[in-house]
N, C-alpha and C positions, 0 to 999 in steps of 0.2 A: 387622603382625603376627597381635597376640591377636584383630584384626575375620577373618586366614583362621582360624586352627587353629580360632574360635568358629563359621564357618560351618563347615568339616569336622566338629567337633564335629556339630551341625544336621542334615548331611545322614547322618552313625550312625545316629543317633536319628530319623531319619524314613524311612531305608530299611529301617529293624526292619520285618517280614513283619506284624506287629500293631497297629504306627503308621501303614503302606502302607496297611490294611485298612478302616482307620478313618478314613482322610483321605477313599479312596474315594467309600466311605459316605456321609460327611457332603455330599461333592460332589456325591454322586448325588441324596440327599435335597433338600440345596441345589436344586442343579437342577430337581428335578420342583416344590420350589413354588413356583418363581422362573416356572415355567407356568403353575402358577396365577396364578386372576387373584385379585388383592388379600389371597392368605394375608400375603408377605412375608415376610423372614428374619427379622425379629424378633420375628413368632410364632409360624414354627417353632424358632428357634431356642431358644423361652420354653420352647416346648411338650415341647422335647426336648431340655431339661436335667434335667429329675432320670431321665434313658437317661443319663445321665455319670458318679452317681455311684460306680457299683459300679467303675465305666473307673480305670485311672489317671491322673493328675495332665497328662498330655503329651498319651495318646491321648485322652482328655475333649477336653483342649480346641482339639487338631487337628478333629477331628469336630463341633467347632461352628465355630471357627475355615473348615472345608470348606462347611459349611453355607452362608453368610456370603456366602466366595465366588462357588458355583453357585448360590445366586440369586438377585446381583448380573448373572450370565452369563446365566442363563434365563429373566432375565424379557424377554432379545430375541426366540425365537422366536415367544410367542404376538404380542407387537406388531409383530413384522413377514410373521405368516402370515394371522391374526384380529384386528388392530388390537383387542388389548383390551393392554393394559397390564399382565406377570405382578406388577409392583411397582413402585414410584413414579419410579424414575430410570430404569426404563425409558419412561418417558411420549413423552416426544419424538422416541425410535426410533419411535412412530407415527407421527408424522409424515410423513416418507418410507420409511420402512421399507414398510409397506403400501401404499404409493402403485408402490414397486418391485414388491412382489408381483406388482398390479396388471398392471404391465407384461410380469409373466413370467419378470424380474429376482427374484426371492425366492433363489435359491440366491445370487446374490452379495452376498444385504445379509448373508444368514445369514453367509458365508465369511469378509464383513469385519470383523462384527460378533464373530466367532471370533477372526481373527485379529488386529484390533485387540485384545481382549481379551490375549490371548494374551502382544502388543507391553507394552501399560501393569504387566503380572502381574511378567512379568520386569522392568520399570525399578522396578517397586513396590519388589522384592527387593533389585534394589542399593542405591536408595538408602536400602532396611529396614538394611540388611546395614553402610552406610557412616553414617549421619547416627545412628541404632539407642544403639550402644557411647560412642560421645565425647558426647550428651544424657544419658543414665544416668551418666557422670563427672559431665558438668557440674549434672544433679540433685540429685545427693549434697551442693549444696554449698548448696543449698535451706535454709529452716529456716522458721518459723512466720509469720514474714511476708510469705514470697516466696510458698509456698503459699496463703495467703490472699488474696494480690492475683491468682494465677493460676485459682480459682476464684472469685471477683465479676468478672475477663474475661471464662469462661465461659458467667457468668451472663448478662453484657450480652449476647455475640455468641447465646446463646442466643434473647434478650426482643427483642432487635436484628436476628432475620433469621427469628424465626416471623413468617406469616402471619397479618393481623388484627391483635387489639387485643396491644400493649403491655402493656396494665397490666396483663390478662388472664397474659399471658405471664410478669411476673414476679409476680403474684402463684400462681404453678401451682410456677412453679422456687423461691418461699419454704416452699410448700408442703414439698414436696422435700425440703430440708432440715430444713423442722421434723421432719418423718417419721426423715429421717436421725441426727437426735439421741434419736429413742425408743432407751433401755435403759441401760448399766451405762454410763456414763463411764470409759473406757482411763484415763486420766491417775490421779484422784481415785475410782475405785470407785463412786460413788455414781448410782442410777436417772430416770434421768431419762422421765417421762410414763408409765411400767410401770406401770401400772393392774392390773394379771392378768399372772397367771406366763408366759401366750403370751409376754408383750412384753419380760420379763427381758431374751432379747438381741438386741434389737431387729427391727425389720419383718424378718420372710423376706424374704430373692430371691426363691427360686422362687416362694411365691406374688402375691406384686409380678409379678412379671417375667410370669409365665402370666397372672394379671387385666387387667393393663393391653395388654400386646400380645395375644397367644393368646387368652383366649378372647373380651376383647371384639372382636377383630378380626374370628374367625369367627361370633359372632352377627352384627354389624353385614350383613355382605357376605353374609348368611342371607337377609336386607331387602332385598337389591339385584340386582336385575330388567335383565340385560344382553344384547341384541341385536347380532347381527354380523352380516356373511355373510362364510362360510368358507370362504379358495381352497379348493380341487376341482382344480385342475391339480398334477398332479405338482413336488416340487422339484426341479431339477435346477444343475450346473453349480455348485457350490458354491465353486470358484477364483476365483476374481478376476480380470477380464484386465487386461493392461499399463495400460490405459490406465485400470481402476478405482484400481489403488492407483498409480498418477500422480497422481490425481485424490486418495486420502487418506493419505498418506504422509503430509504435513504438516498435516493434522489428525488424525489418529492421533499425531502428536507431540507435537502443539496439547493438546491433550485427556489425554494421557497427565499432561504436565507440569504442566496446570491441577488436573486433580482431585488429581493426588496431597497438592500444598498446602492444595486445599480439604480435604482429605478430614483432616490434621494438626489443621486450626480448631475446634476443640467448636461442635457446632450447626449447620456447616456439609453437610458430607457427599453421599454422593452426587448426592443428588435438587438442590442446589443445583450439582454438578458439572457435568449434562450439560446443562443449562440453561442456562447460562455458558459452556458450549463451542459448542454450538450456535447461541448469541448472539453469538462470537466468528466461525463457520465461516459466518455468515449473514454478517455487516459484509464478513469479508475476503476475499468471494467474487469474481471478478470477474462473474456472475449468481447473483446473489439471489434471481431474480424463479425461479428453478426449485428454491430449496428450497421445501419444504412438498407440490414436485406429483414426490418422486421419486429428489433431488440424492442419492450416495451417503457425500456429505462430509456428511448430516445422521444416518448411521448409524454412520460410523466414528470421529466425533470424542465426540458426546457416550459411545456404546462404555465407549471407550476412558479418556472422563474418569471412569466412573462405577465402573468396575471399579483405573483407577489410588488412586481415594477411599475404596474396601475395603481397599488397600494401607497408606496413607497413617493410616490411621485407629487403625492398631496405636499406631503411634508414642505418644502421649500416654499412651497402659495403657499399656505396655511401659515404657515408661520414665521419666512424669508419677508412673502411676496415676488417670491425671484418662483417663472413655470420653467421645470424643468424638461419637460415635450412642447408642440405644439398643441396638444389637444390639453395640457393643464393652460396653456399661453389662450384657447379658447374659452376654459372655463375662467379665469383672470379676468381674460375681457366682461366676460356677464356679471362678476363680481361689480367689476368698476362700473357697467350703465347701469348694475339699482342702487350704484352709488355707494357698496361697498368697496373696501380698501384692505387687499389682501397684506398678511405682515402679523406683527407678534402683537399687535391692540384687537387685531379681528374677534379674538377669543371675547376682549372685555365688550369691546361696542355691539357684535352682532355674534352672541353665545350658540345662536337658536342655530344659526348656517355650520357653524365649527365646529359644536359638535354633532352638530345634525349629521353634516357632509361623514363625518367619521363613520356614525352609528347606519348609518344608511350603507358602508360597504360591507357591512355582518350581514343587511336584508337583502343585496342586490346577490351577493355570493348565493342565497340561498334561491333565488327566484330563478336564477340562469341554472341553477342543480336542479329543481322542480321538475325546471323545463326538459331536459334533457331524459330524465326518467319516467314522465307526462306523457 
């Protein structure tokens, strides 16, 4: 009963004209960011984080969440039409999406990507509503040993899933822990590594996020030269046929469930979810030789997986105060800047933010679904 009341309260918060406008603005900007090759949701959220300082905490976080949702979907457009992934999670979509476009089926590819994202987004809202409050209540029983264990598990998963040298990944994680220890200790009041007055409050979230994800990403892409053949044919027939739905309904459902649970894991995220979904669909298909040549299942499954992962990533942040990926870390920084502490007490101290973010996911999926078909 409390969950239903919370959900209704979330709708009351999101349906305020101001919050609706900022959610739509975030989704629109996120979709545009997703279309731009290489920029990605992390750098966009980092660069636009200062724009939320003068907004209310609800409006600011909803707009940043909308950027994340929109970017996860927008990357499929360039992947299908020009074979250039807008962000990392859309790399898999290039394999079959562009081949469908070359065969004159760009419309069904874009359509099934939109429908798959909508279904995955709806599922993630329901799962967030069901899993979130009980998990937050369970997390209230956590003490220092449990949180320390969670942090260790998160670091181990991060280093295990990172490509390349595991030692370098572990060193990077330890460097992050050291940087997190800069500033005043919350318990003893002692200053640690604060060699200048600038560091008395610790390493700033905004300059760190903008430097690591925003400016660095832009400078890297300035040196990248990408040449692709642009599809000049007119996109039509966005609605998938009955045959397309028959082939895609199971991949969408599998990708949705897989993506949601992988999104919860720290360090996994949408990229691994989309690749895992593609691998599962290729292995379970009766015609695996069609993959890479324009199989619509190779578009539906990964697109559903990466959007479901975007919703699942909010569970550890909202309920446990643990970011699952860089974008969620930036959103968590936005909450801290507004004086809110993500974790099990967020639902009690700021229910408008907790339920507003959950319900905004449903509004955001409807926004980018309508952007595609209009």
